[in-house]
C-alpha positions as CSV (number, residue, x, y, z in Angstrom):
1,M,105.5,85.6,78.0
2,L,102.9,82.9,78.6
3,R,103.8,79.8,80.5
4,L,103.3,76.5,78.8
5,T,100.5,75.4,81.1
6,E,98.6,78.6,80.4
7,L,99.1,78.1,76.6
8,L,98.0,74.5,76.7
9,G,95.1,75.2,79.2
10,R,92.7,75.9,76.4
11,F,93.1,72.4,75.0
12,K,92.5,70.7,78.3
13,G,88.8,70.1,77.8
14,L,89.0,68.7,74.2
15,A,89.5,65.1,75.1
16,N,86.6,65.3,77.6
17,T,84.2,66.6,74.9
18,E,85.1,63.7,72.6
19,K,84.5,61.3,75.4
20,A,81.2,62.9,76.3
21,K,80.0,62.7,72.7
22,K,80.8,59.0,72.6
23,E,79.0,58.3,75.9
24,L,76.0,60.3,74.8
25,L,75.8,58.4,71.5
26,C,76.2,55.0,73.3
27,A,73.3,56.0,75.7
28,E,71.0,56.9,72.9
29,I,71.8,53.7,70.9
30,A,71.1,51.7,74.1
31,K,67.7,53.5,74.5
32,V,66.7,52.7,70.9
33,I,68.0,49.1,70.4
34,G,68.3,48.0,74.0
35,V,72.0,46.9,73.7
36,Q,74.8,48.7,75.5
37,I,77.9,49.4,73.5
38,K,81.2,50.7,74.8
39,P,82.4,54.2,74.1
40,E,85.7,52.7,72.9
41,A,83.8,51.1,70.0
42,V,82.8,54.6,68.6
43,S,84.9,56.9,66.4
44,F,84.1,60.1,64.5
45,S,85.4,61.2,61.2
46,K,84.0,64.4,59.7
47,N,80.2,63.9,59.8
48,T,80.2,60.2,60.1
49,I,80.1,57.8,63.1
50,F,82.0,54.6,62.8
51,L,81.1,51.7,65.1
52,S,83.3,48.7,65.9
53,V,80.8,46.2,67.2
54,E,79.6,42.7,66.5
55,P,77.7,42.3,63.1
56,I,74.4,41.4,64.8
57,I,74.5,44.7,66.8
58,K,75.6,46.7,63.8
59,T,72.7,45.2,61.8
60,E,70.2,46.2,64.4
61,I,71.7,49.7,64.5
62,F,71.4,50.0,60.7
63,L,67.8,48.9,60.8
64,R,67.0,51.7,63.1
65,K,69.5,54.2,61.8
66,S,67.1,56.9,60.9
67,E,65.5,56.9,64.4
68,I,69.0,57.0,66.0
69,L,70.1,59.9,63.8
70,E,66.9,61.9,64.5
71,K,67.5,61.5,68.3
72,I,71.2,62.4,68.3
73,K,70.7,65.4,66.0
74,T,68.7,67.1,68.7
75,F,71.9,67.5,70.8
76,P,73.9,70.6,69.8
77,Q,77.3,68.8,69.8
78,M,76.0,66.1,67.5
79,S,73.9,68.2,65.1
80,G,76.4,67.8,62.2
81,V,76.2,64.0,62.1
82,A,75.0,62.7,58.8
83,D,75.7,58.9,58.8
84,I,76.4,55.9,60.9
85,R,78.7,53.1,59.6
């Protein structure tokens, strides 16, 4: 019989991958628009990225959305992203 720690061990890295994706996205957005956003302001749902930032920052991101999407789709863990809202 497996111990609980052995059984749950496979889920140990899941939270870290989500955090890494958020940090990667924030870094790419900062390169494109020049404004740093916090990883806590980013959430994922299916193939969409949702941002909880100030309206002026969100407007700048939307103006350069295609450029941001092109850059983040080059990363394997972000290849399925289709939209930013």
